[in-house]
N, C-alpha and C positions, 0 to 999 in steps of 0.2 A: 390247296391245299391252308392249312393250318400247320400241320408241320415241314413244309419243303421250303428247301432252302431262300427260293425270293419272296415266301410269306417272312419266314425270321430276317429275313438284312435288310425288311423294310420294317418292320417293325422297329429293329434297333434306328435303321435311321431318324426312323417317332420319335422317340426319345431321344434320341443325340438331339433333335429341331427342340426338342421342348425343356434340353439342361440348358443349349441357348439362350432362354428368356428367361429364365433363372438367373438372383443376382448371386457374384460370388461375392465373396471379400477382399481386402486389401491383398496386394502384388505388394510383397518386399523388393525396395528401391535398391536401384543396382546403381549407387556415385559417380561408381565412375564413368553411366554412361546414356545417364536420365535428362533428359532436355528441360526444360521449364515451358507446360503447354501453353504461357502467357507474354513471358517477357527473355523465351528461348536460351537464358541464362545454363550453366551445370546446375542442376541440385545435385551439392555438393551435399548439405549439414542436414541430416534426417533429425536433426530438432527441431524447426522449422519445415520439414515437409510436407506435400498434402496432396494426392491422388483425387480422379474419380474413375467407378471404378462403373460401367456399363457394360448388360448382353449384348456377347455377341464382338462390342470390342476392348481395340487394347487399351488399359489404363493412360490416364492425362494423367501426367506429375509435374508438381509447379514444388516452385525453389523456395518460396514466401508466403504464407499466409494472405500475404493482401492481393498478392495474385494469382489466387485460389475464386480469394472473391472479388477478384476486378473480373476475373475471365465467367463466374460462374454471375454478378450479374449486368453480363454483355450475354448471355444464349442460353436457351434453353435445355435443362440435360435432362439426356434424353430417354425415354421414356424407361423404368426400372436402376435407373442408376443412383450409389451410392458416393457422397462425398464424406473422404473417410482428410484428415488430421494427425500425425506423429503428437504426444507424446509429450511436451517438453524434455521430459523430467527420463523421463522412459525411453521416448524413440516407437515406443506402440503403437499402432495404428489404431481412432475411434473415430467410431462418426463424428461429423462435422457439427452435425443435428443438433447432439449428445454434450461434446467439448464443452472445457471453462476456459473462456479467454480474455491474455487480461495482455498491458498494451502499456513497453515500458520504458522511454524515451534515453537512458539508458545502458541497453540490453542492443547488440547491432541483430541486425539481421537481413541477409541476402538482397533486399531490395527494399530495404529502413523502413518497411511497414511497424520495426518494433513489435511486432504481435505473436505471440507466444501461446504456444492449449494443451492442455492441460487433459486428464479423462474423469481427472474429479474435484473437487475442493482437497480433499485430501492430497493431493497428487500436486496440486499445486502447492502447497501450503511445505512438504518435506521439498520442493523444488529453492533452492536459496538465492542460484539466480533471477528468480521470476517474484522473489520476495519486492510489497511497495511499488507496485503493480497500479496501474485502472482498469479493474473490470470494463470487460466487453461483451452486449452481444452478439450471437454471429447473425438477431439478424438484425443486429445493427450496423455491423460492422457491410452487411452486403447493401445496404441503405445507405451507408455514405459513398461505398466503390460505385455505384449504385449515379451517386450525382454527379463522378466526373464525368 
């Protein structure tokens, strides 16, 4: 019967299973406990971090955008997964595919990629520490990491 507790329980489980397939947004970074999914170093600087969020899986964090790019170049992303990068100026999560990237040789990053991301050109322009960098396209960054 439709009104029975068994039917309602099955409907609830079916609904929860459907939610597991939906993409969720970025997860808050705990800089005291997270380790990089590529190099295993501590993810201690939220301004250079990245993460991959996949339905039904724990997020994978990265301490450096170079580590995220290397990880993606070596593996196929799970179905429904989304990569996020932190805006260097605001620390807000941005989808990696839409972010603006720059290489700044004078800026230290955890694994020396010298890469930073911003939500858009305006955020990059407002970031005093990111001025003078060389623009890098995400696709170019992934291609170069895949050649290693």
